[in-house]
C-alpha positions as a Markdown table, in Angstrom:
| # | Residue | x | y | z |
|---|---|---|---|---|
| 1 | Met | 0.0 | 0.0 | 0.0 |
| 2 | Ser | 2.8 | 2.5 | 0.8 |
| 3 | Ala | 4.4 | 1.8 | -2.6 |
| 4 | Leu | 1.1 | 2.8 | -4.3 |
| 5 | Leu | 0.8 | 6.0 | -2.2 |
| 6 | Asn | 4.4 | 6.9 | -2.9 |
| 7 | Arg | 3.8 | 6.5 | -6.7 |
| 8 | Leu | 0.6 | 8.6 | -6.5 |
| 9 | Ser | 2.5 | 11.2 | -4.6 |
| 10 | Met | 5.2 | 11.4 | -7.3 |
| 11 | Leu | 2.5 | 11.7 | -10.0 |
| 12 | Asn | 0.7 | 14.4 | -8.0 |
| 13 | Cys | 4.1 | 16.2 | -7.8 |
| 14 | Phe | 4.3 | 16.1 | -11.6 |
| 15 | Lys | 0.9 | 17.7 | -11.8 |
| 16 | Gly | 2.0 | 20.4 | -9.3 |
| 17 | Thr | -0.4 | 19.4 | -6.5 |
| 18 | Ala | 1.9 | 17.8 | -3.9 |
| 19 | Asp | 3.5 | 19.8 | -1.1 |
| 20 | Ser | 6.5 | 17.4 | -0.6 |
| 21 | Cys | 7.9 | 17.3 | -4.2 |
| 22 | Asp | 11.5 | 17.8 | -2.9 |
| 23 | Glu | 11.5 | 14.6 | -0.9 |
| 24 | Pro | 13.0 | 11.6 | -2.8 |
| 25 | Pro | 10.9 | 8.5 | -3.0 |
| 26 | Asn | 11.3 | 5.6 | -0.5 |
| 27 | Val | 14.7 | 3.8 | -1.0 |
| 28 | Asp | 13.0 | 0.4 | -1.0 |
| 29 | Met | 11.2 | 1.3 | -4.2 |
| 30 | Phe | 14.2 | 2.2 | -6.4 |
| 31 | Arg | 14.5 | 0.2 | -9.5 |
| 32 | Glu | 16.0 | 1.9 | -12.5 |
| 33 | Pro | 18.9 | 4.3 | -12.7 |
| 34 | Val | 18.2 | 7.9 | -13.9 |
| 35 | Ile | 21.3 | 9.1 | -15.8 |
| 36 | Leu | 22.0 | 12.6 | -17.1 |
| 37 | Asn | 24.0 | 12.5 | -20.3 |
| 38 | Val | 26.0 | 15.8 | -20.9 |
| 39 | Tyr | 27.3 | 17.0 | -24.2 |
| 40 | Asp | 29.6 | 19.8 | -25.2 |
| 41 | Ile | 28.2 | 22.2 | -27.7 |
| 42 | Phe | 30.8 | 23.7 | -30.0 |
| 43 | Asn | 34.5 | 23.4 | -29.4 |
| 44 | Met | 34.4 | 26.6 | -27.2 |
| 45 | Asn | 33.9 | 24.5 | -24.1 |
| 46 | Glu | 37.6 | 23.6 | -24.1 |
| 47 | Tyr | 38.3 | 27.2 | -23.5 |
| 48 | Val | 35.3 | 28.6 | -21.5 |
| 49 | Gly | 34.4 | 25.4 | -19.6 |
| 50 | Pro | 37.3 | 25.7 | -17.1 |
| 51 | Ile | 36.0 | 29.1 | -16.0 |
| 52 | Gly | 32.5 | 27.8 | -15.5 |
| 53 | Leu | 30.8 | 29.2 | -18.6 |
| 54 | Gly | 30.5 | 26.1 | -20.8 |
| 55 | Ile | 27.7 | 25.5 | -23.3 |
| 56 | Phe | 26.1 | 22.1 | -22.7 |
| 57 | His | 23.3 | 20.0 | -24.0 |
| 58 | Thr | 21.7 | 17.3 | -21.8 |
| 59 | Gly | 19.4 | 14.3 | -22.1 |
| 60 | Val | 17.9 | 12.0 | -19.4 |
| 61 | Glu | 18.6 | 8.3 | -19.8 |
| 62 | Val | 16.2 | 5.8 | -18.2 |
| 63 | Tyr | 15.4 | 2.2 | -19.3 |
| 64 | Gly | 18.0 | 2.4 | -22.1 |
| 65 | Val | 16.4 | 5.4 | -23.8 |
| 66 | Glu | 17.6 | 9.0 | -23.7 |
| 67 | Tyr | 15.0 | 11.8 | -23.7 |
| 68 | Thr | 15.9 | 15.3 | -24.6 |
| 69 | Tyr | 14.4 | 18.5 | -25.8 |
| 70 | Gly | 15.0 | 20.7 | -28.9 |
| 71 | Gly | 13.4 | 23.5 | -30.7 |
| 72 | His | 11.4 | 23.6 | -34.0 |
| 73 | Thr | 8.8 | 25.9 | -35.4 |
| 74 | Phe | 5.7 | 23.8 | -34.7 |
| 75 | Asp | 3.3 | 23.8 | -31.7 |
| 76 | Ser | 4.0 | 20.2 | -31.0 |
| 77 | Ser | 6.3 | 18.5 | -28.5 |
| 78 | Gly | 10.0 | 19.3 | -28.9 |
| 79 | Ile | 10.9 | 16.2 | -26.8 |
| 80 | Phe | 12.4 | 13.3 | -28.6 |
| 81 | Ser | 14.1 | 10.1 | -27.8 |
| 82 | Met | 17.5 | 8.9 | -29.0 |
| 83 | Thr | 20.1 | 6.2 | -28.4 |
| 84 | Pro | 22.0 | 7.2 | -25.2 |
| 85 | Arg | 25.3 | 9.0 | -25.7 |
| 86 | Ser | 25.1 | 9.1 | -29.5 |
| 87 | Ala | 25.9 | 12.7 | -30.0 |
| 88 | Glu | 27.0 | 13.2 | -33.6 |
| 89 | Pro | 24.7 | 10.8 | -35.5 |
| 90 | Glu | 21.6 | 11.9 | -33.5 |
| 91 | Leu | 22.3 | 15.5 | -32.4 |
| 92 | Gly | 24.7 | 16.8 | -35.0 |
| 93 | Glu | 28.4 | 17.3 | -35.5 |
| 94 | Gln | 28.6 | 20.3 | -33.2 |
| 95 | Phe | 27.8 | 18.1 | -30.2 |
| 96 | Arg | 30.3 | 15.9 | -28.4 |
| 97 | Tyr | 29.5 | 13.5 | -25.6 |
| 98 | Arg | 31.2 | 14.7 | -22.4 |
| 99 | Glu | 30.0 | 12.5 | -19.5 |
| 100 | Ser | 27.2 | 10.7 | -17.7 |
| 101 | Ile | 26.0 | 11.5 | -14.2 |
| 102 | Gln | 23.8 | 9.1 | -12.3 |
| 103 | Leu | 21.4 | 11.2 | -10.3 |
| 104 | Gly | 19.4 | 8.5 | -8.6 |
| 105 | Tyr | 16.9 | 5.8 | -9.3 |
| 106 | Thr | 13.2 | 5.9 | -10.3 |
| 107 | Gln | 10.4 | 3.9 | -9.0 |
| 108 | Phe | 8.3 | 4.4 | -12.2 |
| 109 | Thr | 7.9 | 1.7 | -14.7 |
| 110 | Gln | 9.1 | 2.1 | -18.3 |
| 111 | Ser | 5.5 | 2.7 | -19.5 |
| 112 | Glu | 4.9 | 5.3 | -16.7 |
| 113 | Val | 8.1 | 7.1 | -17.7 |
| 114 | Leu | 6.9 | 7.2 | -21.3 |
| 115 | Arg | 3.6 | 8.6 | -20.2 |
| 116 | Ile | 5.3 | 11.3 | -18.1 |
| 117 | Val | 7.5 | 12.2 | -21.0 |
| 118 | Glu | 4.5 | 12.4 | -23.4 |
| 119 | Gln | 2.6 | 14.6 | -20.9 |
| 120 | Met | 5.7 | 16.9 | -20.6 |
| 121 | Gly | 5.5 | 17.5 | -24.4 |
| 122 | Cys | 2.6 | 19.9 | -23.7 |
| 123 | Gln | 4.9 | 21.9 | -21.4 |
| 124 | Phe | 7.9 | 21.7 | -23.9 |
| 125 | Pro | 6.6 | 22.3 | -27.4 |
| 126 | Gly | 9.3 | 22.9 | -30.0 |
| 127 | Asn | 8.2 | 26.5 | -30.7 |
| 128 | Ser | 8.7 | 27.5 | -27.1 |
| 129 | Tyr | 12.4 | 26.5 | -27.0 |
| 130 | His | 14.5 | 29.4 | -25.9 |
| 131 | Leu | 18.3 | 29.2 | -25.4 |
| 132 | Thr | 18.3 | 30.9 | -22.0 |
| 133 | Asn | 14.7 | 30.4 | -20.6 |
| 134 | Asn | 13.5 | 27.1 | -21.8 |
| 135 | Asn | 16.2 | 24.8 | -23.1 |
| 136 | Cys | 17.2 | 21.1 | -23.0 |
| 137 | Asn | 18.7 | 21.6 | -19.5 |
| 138 | His | 15.4 | 23.0 | -18.2 |
| 139 | Phe | 13.7 | 19.9 | -19.5 |
| 140 | Ser | 16.3 | 17.6 | -18.1 |
| 141 | Asn | 16.1 | 19.3 | -14.7 |
| 142 | Lys | 12.3 | 18.9 | -14.6 |
| 143 | Leu | 12.3 | 15.3 | -15.7 |
| 144 | Thr | 15.0 | 14.2 | -13.3 |
| 145 | His | 13.2 | 15.9 | -10.5 |
| 146 | Ile | 10.0 | 14.0 | -11.3 |
| 147 | Leu | 11.7 | 10.7 | -11.8 |
| 148 | Cys | 14.1 | 10.6 | -8.8 |
| 149 | Gly | 13.6 | 13.9 | -6.9 |
| 150 | Arg | 17.0 | 15.3 | -7.9 |
| 151 | His | 18.0 | 18.3 | -9.9 |
| 152 | Ile | 20.8 | 18.5 | -12.5 |
| 153 | Pro | 24.1 | 20.1 | -11.4 |
| 154 | Ser | 23.9 | 23.9 | -11.5 |
| 155 | Trp | 27.1 | 24.2 | -13.6 |
| 156 | Ile | 25.3 | 22.6 | -16.6 |
| 157 | Asn | 22.9 | 25.6 | -17.2 |
| 158 | Arg | 25.1 | 28.3 | -15.6 |
| 159 | Leu | 25.6 | 30.2 | -18.9 |
| 160 | Ala | 21.9 | 30.3 | -19.6 |
| 161 | Ser | 21.2 | 31.5 | -16.1 |
| 162 | Phe | 23.8 | 34.2 | -16.4 |
| 163 | Phe | 22.3 | 35.5 | -19.7 |
| 164 | Ala | 18.8 | 35.3 | -18.2 |
| 165 | Cys | 19.9 | 37.5 | -15.3 |
| 166 | Leu | 21.5 | 40.1 | -17.6 |
| 167 | Pro | 18.9 | 40.7 | -20.4 |
| 168 | Phe | 21.1 | 43.2 | -22.2 |
| 169 | Leu | 23.6 | 40.4 | -23.0 |
| 170 | Glu | 20.8 | 38.3 | -24.5 |
| 171 | Arg | 20.1 | 41.2 | -26.9 |
| 172 | Cys | 23.7 | 40.9 | -28.2 |
| 173 | Leu | 23.0 | 37.4 | -29.5 |
| 174 | Pro | 21.5 | 36.7 | -32.9 |
| 175 | Pro | 17.7 | 36.0 | -32.5 |
| 176 | Gln | 18.0 | 32.7 | -34.4 |
| 177 | Trp | 20.4 | 31.4 | -31.7 |
| 178 | Leu | 17.7 | 32.1 | -29.0 |
| 179 | Ser | 14.6 | 30.5 | -30.5 |
| 180 | Pro | 13.7 | 28.6 | -33.7 |
| 181 | Ala | 10.3 | 30.5 | -34.0 |
């Protein structure tokens, strides 16, 4: 009975109705690892990464599938699945796999994870992608929080947070870099 209540609590957390969303699920219920796959974008990370200003793409791997988010001009989900850690063939030549970080374990079944990801497509349509305000790292952070109660490391989205805090810097970037719409 407690397993069912815990699962319902996590689903309510996803819907935004639970008060205890920051509490991780019961340790006895852990089944499947939740892995954050991190990719370098551009070769600039070799130079700006050491000072904490890298440009990263992320995806969440669970049950052997990696889920990630990208922009397009349509009002449909921007979430897609891919083979884990397959940067160049699936993401493009400007992406290079960097590392994997296991954030925890999920109690959700594979079909429940798929249903959660599908529901998140409404919150992450392709035409709402924005480099600093609604990017792949925002998606990964939300999904990992739902699945295992953990957030992605802050260094991954530091540059986007920096730009979001200083709007005049964002105006210096070409608009096509910020959003596909």
